[in-house]
C-alpha positions as CSV (number, residue, x, y, z in Angstrom):
1,M,43.0,164.4,25.5
2,K,41.5,160.9,26.0
3,K,42.5,159.1,29.1
4,V,43.1,155.3,29.5
5,R,44.1,153.5,32.6
6,L,46.4,150.4,32.3
7,G,48.4,148.3,34.7
8,L,51.0,145.5,35.1
9,I,50.5,142.7,37.5
10,G,53.7,141.0,38.6
11,D,56.3,140.5,41.3
12,N,59.6,142.4,41.4
13,I,58.5,145.0,38.9
14,A,59.7,148.3,40.3
15,A,62.3,148.7,37.6
16,S,59.9,147.9,34.7
17,K,60.1,150.1,31.7
18,A,56.6,149.3,30.6
19,P,55.0,152.5,32.2
20,R,57.2,154.8,30.1
21,L,56.7,152.8,26.9
22,H,52.9,153.0,27.3
23,A,53.0,156.6,28.3
24,I,54.9,157.6,25.2
25,A,52.9,155.3,22.9
26,G,49.8,157.0,24.1
27,R,51.1,160.6,23.8
28,M,52.0,159.7,20.1
29,R,48.2,158.9,19.6
30,G,46.8,161.7,21.6
31,V,46.0,159.5,24.6
32,E,46.9,160.2,28.2
33,I,48.0,156.8,29.7
34,T,47.9,156.0,33.3
35,Y,50.0,152.8,33.9
36,D,50.0,151.3,37.4
37,L,52.5,148.7,38.8
38,L,50.5,146.2,40.7
39,V,52.3,143.9,43.0
40,P,49.9,141.5,44.6
41,A,51.8,141.3,47.9
42,E,52.0,145.2,48.1
43,Q,48.2,145.5,47.2
44,G,47.4,143.1,50.1
45,A,45.7,140.7,47.6
46,G,46.2,137.5,45.9
47,F,46.5,137.4,42.1
48,D,42.8,136.5,41.5
49,E,41.5,139.2,43.9
50,L,43.6,141.7,42.3
51,F,42.6,140.7,38.7
52,D,38.9,141.0,39.9
53,R,39.7,144.6,41.1
54,C,41.1,145.5,37.7
55,A,38.3,143.9,35.8
56,A,35.6,145.6,38.1
57,G,37.4,149.0,38.2
58,N,38.1,151.4,35.5
59,Y,41.1,149.6,33.9
60,H,40.9,149.4,30.1
61,G,43.6,146.5,30.1
62,I,46.5,145.1,32.0
63,N,49.7,143.4,31.2
64,I,50.8,140.3,33.2
65,T,54.3,139.3,34.0
66,H,56.2,136.7,36.1
67,P,54.9,134.6,37.7
68,Y,51.3,135.0,36.9
69,K,51.1,134.4,33.1
70,E,49.8,130.8,33.3
71,R,47.1,131.7,36.1
72,A,46.0,134.7,33.9
73,A,45.2,132.4,31.0
74,E,42.7,130.7,33.2
75,R,40.8,133.9,33.5
76,V,40.2,135.1,30.0
77,E,38.8,134.3,26.6
78,I,41.6,133.4,24.2
79,E,40.8,133.5,20.6
80,S,44.2,132.4,19.2
81,P,44.6,128.6,19.1
82,V,48.3,128.9,19.5
83,V,47.9,130.9,22.7
84,R,45.3,128.6,24.1
85,A,47.7,125.7,23.4
86,M,50.7,127.5,25.2
87,G,48.4,128.3,28.3
88,A,50.0,131.7,29.1
89,V,48.8,135.4,28.5
90,N,50.6,138.5,29.1
91,T,48.1,141.0,27.7
92,I,44.4,141.4,28.8
93,L,41.8,143.7,27.3
94,F,38.8,144.3,29.5
95,E,35.6,144.3,27.3
96,P,31.8,144.3,28.1
97,A,31.6,140.7,27.0
98,G,34.5,139.7,29.3
99,P,38.2,140.0,29.5
100,R,40.3,138.8,26.3
101,G,43.7,137.4,26.6
102,F,46.8,137.7,24.1
103,N,50.4,136.7,24.2
104,T,52.5,139.4,22.8
105,D,55.7,137.7,24.2
106,H,55.1,135.0,21.6
107,T,54.8,137.3,18.7
108,G,57.4,139.8,20.1
109,F,60.0,137.1,20.4
110,M,59.6,135.8,16.9
111,A,59.7,139.3,15.5
112,A,63.0,140.2,17.5
113,W,64.6,136.8,16.5
114,R,63.9,137.4,12.8
115,V,65.3,141.0,12.9
116,R,68.5,139.8,14.5
117,F,69.2,136.4,12.9
118,S,67.0,136.0,9.8
119,P,67.4,134.0,7.5
120,A,69.0,131.6,9.7
121,R,67.1,129.1,11.7
122,P,67.4,128.4,15.4
123,G,68.8,124.9,15.1
124,I,68.8,122.7,18.2
125,V,68.0,124.9,21.2
126,C,68.7,124.7,24.9
127,Q,66.1,126.6,26.8
128,V,66.4,127.3,30.5
129,G,63.0,128.2,32.1
130,A,59.6,126.9,31.4
131,G,57.4,129.4,33.0
132,G,55.1,131.9,31.3
133,V,57.5,133.5,29.1
134,G,59.3,130.1,28.6
135,R,56.0,128.7,27.2
136,A,55.8,131.7,24.7
137,V,59.4,131.5,23.5
138,A,59.2,127.5,23.2
139,F,56.2,127.9,20.9
140,G,58.0,130.6,19.0
141,L,61.1,128.6,18.5
142,A,58.9,125.9,17.0
143,E,57.3,128.3,14.7
144,L,60.6,129.8,13.6
145,G,61.6,126.4,12.4
146,A,63.9,125.1,15.3
147,A,65.2,121.6,14.8
148,A,64.6,120.7,18.4
149,V,64.0,122.4,21.8
150,R,65.6,120.9,24.9
151,L,63.8,122.4,28.0
152,F,65.4,122.5,31.5
153,D,63.7,123.8,34.5
154,L,64.5,123.2,38.2
155,D,60.9,122.1,38.4
156,R,61.0,119.3,35.9
157,A,57.5,118.7,35.9
158,R,56.9,122.3,34.6
159,A,59.3,121.6,31.6
160,E,57.5,118.2,30.9
161,S,54.2,120.2,30.9
162,V,55.4,122.7,28.3
163,A,56.9,119.9,26.2
164,A,53.7,117.8,26.2
165,D,51.5,120.9,25.4
166,L,54.0,121.7,22.4
167,R,54.0,118.3,21.1
168,E,50.2,118.3,21.2
169,A,50.0,121.5,19.3
170,R,52.8,120.6,16.8
171,P,52.7,116.7,16.4
172,G,56.1,115.4,15.5
173,F,58.1,118.4,16.9
174,D,61.1,117.4,18.7
175,V,60.9,118.8,22.2
176,T,62.0,117.2,25.5
177,A,62.3,118.1,29.1
178,A,66.0,117.5,30.0
179,A,67.1,116.0,33.3
180,S,70.0,118.3,33.6
181,L,71.2,121.6,32.1
182,E,74.3,119.7,30.8
183,E,72.0,117.4,28.9
184,A,69.9,120.3,27.5
185,A,73.1,122.1,26.4
186,T,74.9,119.2,24.8
187,G,75.0,119.7,21.1
188,A,72.9,122.9,21.2
189,N,73.2,125.6,18.4
190,G,71.5,128.2,20.5
191,I,71.0,128.8,24.2
192,V,68.0,130.6,25.7
193,N,67.3,132.0,29.2
194,C,63.6,132.3,30.1
195,S,64.2,132.0,33.9
196,P,64.3,135.0,36.1
197,V,68.0,134.5,37.0
198,G,69.9,137.6,36.0
199,M,67.2,140.1,36.5
200,V,67.1,142.8,39.2
201,G,66.7,140.9,42.5
202,H,67.8,137.6,41.0
203,D,71.6,138.0,40.5
204,G,73.8,135.5,38.7
205,T,73.5,133.6,35.5
206,P,71.6,130.6,34.6
207,V,74.2,129.0,32.4
208,P,78.0,128.5,33.3
209,R,80.0,129.9,30.5
210,G,81.7,126.5,29.8
211,L,78.4,125.2,28.6
212,M,78.1,127.9,25.9
213,I,81.2,126.6,24.1
214,G,80.2,125.3,20.7
215,T,76.9,127.2,20.4
216,A,76.3,130.0,18.0
217,W,73.7,132.3,19.5
218,A,72.0,133.3,22.8
219,F,68.9,135.1,23.8
220,D,68.1,136.4,27.3
221,A,64.4,137.2,28.1
222,V,65.6,139.3,31.0
223,Y,65.6,143.1,30.1
224,T,66.2,144.7,33.6
225,P,69.2,145.0,33.4
226,V,69.7,145.0,29.6
227,D,73.3,143.9,29.9
228,T,73.0,140.6,31.9
229,R,75.9,138.5,33.0
230,F,74.3,135.7,30.8
231,L,74.8,137.8,27.7
232,A,78.2,139.1,28.6
233,D,79.4,135.6,29.0
234,A,77.9,134.6,25.7
235,Q,79.6,137.5,23.9
236,A,82.9,136.7,25.5
237,T,82.5,133.1,24.2
238,G,81.9,134.5,20.7
239,L,78.1,133.9,20.4
240,D,75.8,136.2,18.5
241,T,73.4,137.6,21.1
242,L,69.8,138.9,21.2
243,S,68.9,141.1,24.2
244,G,65.7,140.8,26.2
245,Y,65.2,144.5,25.5
246,E,64.2,143.7,22.0
247,L,61.6,141.3,23.2
248,F,60.4,144.0,25.6
249,F,60.2,146.4,22.8
250,E,58.5,144.1,20.2
251,Q,55.9,142.9,22.6
252,G,55.2,146.3,23.9
253,V,54.5,147.6,20.4
254,V,51.8,145.0,19.8
255,C,50.4,145.7,23.4
256,T,49.9,149.4,22.6
257,E,48.1,148.4,19.4
258,I,45.8,146.0,21.3
259,F,45.1,148.6,24.0
260,L,44.6,151.6,21.8
261,G,43.2,149.9,18.6
262,S,45.6,151.8,16.1
263,P,49.1,151.0,14.6
264,A,52.2,152.2,16.3
265,D,55.0,154.2,14.8
266,R,57.6,151.8,15.6
267,T,60.5,154.1,14.6
268,R,59.4,157.0,16.7
269,L,58.6,154.9,19.7
270,R,62.1,153.3,19.6
271,Q,63.7,156.7,19.2
272,A,61.6,158.2,22.1
273,L,62.5,155.3,24.4
274,A,66.1,155.7,23.6
275,D,66.0,159.4,24.7
276,P,66.9,159.6,28.5
277,A,64.8,162.7,28.7
């Protein structure tokens, strides 16, 4: 059986389901996958040093998660003009000519949203969080035909940077960096969490339940745990919801296709992941 070594660089990734997804996807193609969880602090290295170790070692490719997606984009060749504009990558393929970067969060979010909500459009969206996954989702919302995106991040400069890059990529698109969460949520049709709040190690919810009243749908990029307080509050308020697990699955399918160079059997992979054995 062919052997392929992959990895994930990120913080707070002990609960990641990515190793299992890639191991199953590999077996379905007759490939033995080794998938390492690489936390820079635990490896005694900064992000760049750890990246260089992977590039110089026998890694075929790596995934990147919070908070390194924007830094990773600076280290790779990016073919897609959309991904270059968003300035964040989550998938890297090491090749003789150099590392190539992709953003399957972007395509994965759009695929998951369409399955759950199509043929509706997102409308006016309040988005909390403007980091790496926030960039991918904001660009995805624009491509899905959102009427407007109101970005809120505790670091307003980061939200303003995403808004500026999105306006440059899509002239005329209505995207702003809101001064407050209340401002971002006012008049919104949908509400999105792209912050780490709610994931394992970051308890809580990024949006008070009262601000959800009047919106129609919600999406949480967090998938560990799958059932976040944010989504529970949204469901209790009557919103249609989309779980971060669907983003995880959709982006993971495309990741396996990039790493292994062959189409994935989506149905079999989803069924296998659902089997606790």
